[in-house]
Structure formats: structure tokens, C-alpha cells
Legacy VTK file of the C-alpha trace (Angstrom):
# vtk DataFile Version 3.0
C-alpha trace
ASCII
DATASET POLYDATA
POINTS 226 float
109.002 48.499 55.394
111.362 49.312 58.267
113.741 51.153 55.912
110.809 53.136 54.471
109.709 54.231 57.952
113.274 55.166 58.872
113.633 57.256 55.718
110.337 58.960 56.425
111.438 59.770 59.975
114.705 61.257 58.736
112.831 63.414 56.239
110.643 64.772 59.010
113.524 65.646 61.357
114.602 68.879 59.626
111.068 70.241 59.723
110.951 69.670 63.474
114.379 71.121 64.174
113.703 74.218 62.074
110.442 75.071 63.821
110.839 78.580 65.176
109.795 79.457 68.685
106.783 81.660 69.089
106.086 84.195 71.826
103.052 85.885 73.310
102.546 88.625 75.865
100.384 88.364 78.967
99.415 90.753 81.728
101.472 90.166 84.877
99.388 90.961 87.944
102.403 91.485 90.129
103.949 94.601 91.629
107.416 95.731 90.492
110.266 93.674 92.020
111.612 94.537 95.464
115.115 94.496 93.955
114.337 97.954 92.566
114.855 101.001 94.741
111.839 102.468 96.526
112.085 105.578 94.330
112.067 103.613 91.067
109.294 101.248 92.190
107.134 104.224 93.066
107.332 105.472 89.458
106.166 102.201 87.907
102.706 100.827 87.235
101.385 98.332 89.764
101.265 95.476 87.258
103.395 94.557 84.286
103.669 92.196 81.324
105.400 88.895 80.708
106.726 87.454 77.466
106.030 83.718 77.275
107.336 81.172 74.762
105.302 78.445 73.073
106.136 76.027 75.900
104.611 78.334 78.482
107.986 79.389 79.871
108.405 83.040 80.827
111.328 84.658 79.022
111.077 88.208 80.371
108.865 90.351 82.586
108.666 94.119 82.507
106.947 97.071 84.139
106.392 100.471 82.515
106.708 103.882 84.066
103.386 105.507 85.029
104.215 108.773 83.266
107.329 109.556 81.216
108.314 113.238 80.890
108.230 114.484 77.284
109.396 117.835 75.933
106.707 117.966 73.227
103.901 115.966 71.678
104.974 113.103 69.395
104.995 114.200 65.762
107.049 111.567 63.977
110.781 110.909 63.716
113.398 113.587 63.234
116.009 112.042 61.005
117.187 108.802 62.592
115.597 109.626 65.959
112.050 108.370 66.495
111.481 109.774 69.970
113.075 113.260 69.971
110.740 114.283 72.782
112.473 111.949 75.261
115.551 113.010 77.189
118.631 110.801 77.006
118.865 108.739 80.166
115.135 108.971 80.949
113.679 106.116 82.989
111.234 104.028 80.925
110.564 101.093 83.211
112.139 97.919 84.556
112.697 94.380 83.282
113.335 91.029 84.956
114.868 87.939 83.364
113.827 84.762 85.257
116.660 82.987 83.443
119.463 84.061 81.122
118.402 86.710 78.609
119.981 88.099 75.436
120.146 91.691 74.222
119.949 92.969 70.633
123.691 92.441 70.221
123.182 88.823 71.340
125.061 89.492 74.557
124.156 87.182 77.443
122.364 88.927 80.303
122.280 87.174 83.673
118.942 86.507 85.283
117.915 89.372 87.520
116.265 92.787 87.609
117.262 95.754 85.431
116.048 99.284 84.867
115.234 100.428 81.324
116.512 103.843 80.226
116.218 105.665 76.925
119.375 106.210 74.903
120.701 106.834 71.398
123.235 104.782 69.478
126.442 106.755 68.830
127.120 107.908 65.281
130.619 106.463 65.037
130.357 103.720 62.414
130.263 100.901 64.973
126.501 100.350 64.701
125.989 100.086 60.941
123.314 97.521 60.138
121.947 97.362 63.691
118.969 99.617 62.959
118.141 102.525 60.668
117.082 104.372 63.825
119.247 105.287 66.805
116.714 104.816 69.620
117.155 102.020 72.125
116.539 101.035 75.733
119.557 100.314 77.897
119.462 97.687 80.638
121.106 98.728 83.923
121.492 96.525 87.025
118.769 97.525 89.496
121.280 97.763 92.331
123.344 100.298 90.346
120.413 102.474 89.242
118.389 103.723 92.189
117.374 107.268 91.165
114.483 108.314 88.950
116.294 111.336 87.471
117.762 111.008 83.949
121.288 109.622 83.896
124.172 111.239 82.071
125.322 109.312 78.989
128.701 108.069 80.237
127.640 106.612 83.608
124.485 105.179 82.022
126.481 103.326 79.365
129.117 102.164 81.849
126.528 100.726 84.227
124.624 99.161 81.333
127.797 97.413 80.159
127.943 95.744 83.579
124.621 94.067 82.761
126.367 92.164 79.969
129.761 91.860 81.638
131.371 93.397 78.549
132.612 96.794 77.375
129.384 97.448 75.452
126.030 98.511 76.940
123.211 95.968 77.062
120.514 97.265 74.714
117.063 96.462 73.349
115.915 98.268 70.197
112.924 100.615 70.391
110.696 101.212 67.362
107.717 103.551 66.998
104.311 102.281 65.864
101.679 104.440 64.112
99.109 104.227 66.915
99.207 103.094 70.539
97.883 99.517 70.726
94.657 99.097 72.679
95.857 95.641 73.718
99.561 94.758 74.091
100.717 92.103 71.638
103.834 90.497 70.186
105.006 91.504 66.694
107.144 89.046 64.734
109.597 90.105 62.047
110.054 86.933 60.021
112.937 88.298 57.966
115.014 89.322 60.992
113.523 86.637 63.263
112.818 89.073 66.075
109.913 89.376 68.474
108.829 92.753 69.826
106.427 93.640 72.608
104.042 96.190 71.105
102.954 98.370 74.015
101.759 101.907 74.837
103.935 104.366 76.724
102.206 107.008 78.796
103.806 110.445 78.358
103.483 113.623 80.386
104.031 116.325 77.775
105.427 119.558 79.137
102.774 122.274 79.309
99.792 119.963 78.764
97.211 118.320 81.011
96.530 114.627 81.018
98.546 111.764 79.516
99.614 111.335 75.893
100.048 107.794 74.591
102.870 106.681 72.318
102.960 103.228 70.763
106.313 101.435 70.739
107.820 98.100 69.903
110.457 96.868 72.334
112.417 94.080 70.653
112.916 91.529 73.427
113.796 88.398 71.418
116.308 88.275 68.578
119.512 90.057 67.665
120.963 92.179 64.891
122.527 90.212 62.047
125.891 91.963 62.366
LINES 1 227
226 0 1 2 3 4 5 6 7 8 9 10 11 12 13 14 15 16 17 18 19 20 21 22 23 24 25 26 27 28 29 30 31 32 33 34 35 36 37 38 39 40 41 42 43 44 45 46 47 48 49 50 51 52 53 54 55 56 57 58 59 60 61 62 63 64 65 66 67 68 69 70 71 72 73 74 75 76 77 78 79 80 81 82 83 84 85 86 87 88 89 90 91 92 93 94 95 96 97 98 99 100 101 102 103 104 105 106 107 108 109 110 111 112 113 114 115 116 117 118 119 120 121 122 123 124 125 126 127 128 129 130 131 132 133 134 135 136 137 138 139 140 141 142 143 144 145 146 147 148 149 150 151 152 153 154 155 156 157 158 159 160 161 162 163 164 165 166 167 168 169 170 171 172 173 174 175 176 177 178 179 180 181 182 183 184 185 186 187 188 189 190 191 192 193 194 195 196 197 198 199 200 201 202 203 204 205 206 207 208 209 210 211 212 213 214 215 216 217 218 219 220 221 222 223 224 225
């Protein structure tokens, strides 16, 4: 009987060890962190979101910009670019890791506060297999990114690389969704084992009145299989 129970326990172990973590998103009724500059904090919404694992532990917290400048209304991707209406280096929001985080290249990111800026993956052959689209959000240390104005590509990438302590920027992939979600949620890609925060961005389209909403997925958990 004892050997039967032991065998049964051993058979059950793989199922337990292979159980994948699950994540959910919750509203964070907290103002943007004081680690951000006054200028950046003033551009962000007064409350944010937090990504929580199935044990109730917060993995990441983020705050979105109140209104993101856009050159035109969203009308679908142009080639490999999903958000052609956004300027490179545009401020999107801010993110805080309460503990160690990981970017989409599986680089370790120290706990702390980072700005999120829009960027495009270079077309140089180094990013094959990462995503069919080039859009991503770069993480920059809050102390090194204190202005709201768009950042030029080189300094943005150099400061972002400091977030990972490597020669490569710290990045999270951005994906477009057909319609802005009425309620933020987490989207799971079982094949790639990634979790994305599905959220609405508020755009201020040049020459128009009122906000325009754009739905996005920000992949916060999981890395490219490259």
C-alpha cells in the first residue's frame, strides 16, 4: 500500500511542477511614483494598473499618459509598423517593478521605476523571430528620463540599455487590438506563454477635438523564443 501511494505521489508531481502561473490586472488607486520627475508625473493619469500573479503577488505596476500626441487617426498597420501615428521616442507612461522584472528579451530588470517610450526595432537582422511587427515600448530609468518631449533614438536606446545593465535596450512588445477594451484585462498566448495587459491608450490626434482611443496589448510577462 505504501509503495502504491508513493508511486501515485510521484505521478502527480509533474502535473504540479508544470502548472503555469496565471496573471490578472487590477486598478491601482495610487498616484504615479514620486521617483518620476514632476513634468512626467503631471502627464500621467492619477491612478494606474497592477499585474498580479495567481498567488496575489504584484509583478508590475504601470501608469498611462493622459493624452498621447498622434499625427493622424489610427487606420491599421503600415507594413510592419502598427502605430505609424506615434512619434519615435514619445512618452507612453511609466512602470514600476516591486521586485525583479524581465523584459521581452528575458533580460533582468532591477526593481524600481521606469518611463515607457515608444520605439521601433531596427531592421538589421538582429531581431528575427522576436515579432512580426517592429513596435515596442522601451524602459528607461526614471532618474535618467525627466522630460516629456520625445527622445532621439540614440540617447533613448542608450538610457534604456542601462535599465537592463547590458548593451541592449530593455523592451516590452506592443501589439494593436481591433477595438479599445472597455475594461482592462490580461491576454494569454498559450503557444508563446506570454501575458499581455490589454489596455486603451488615449490619443490626441493633430487637428481634431477630443480624445481618440487605441487598444493595445503590452506584453509584460514572457519572452521571445530566440
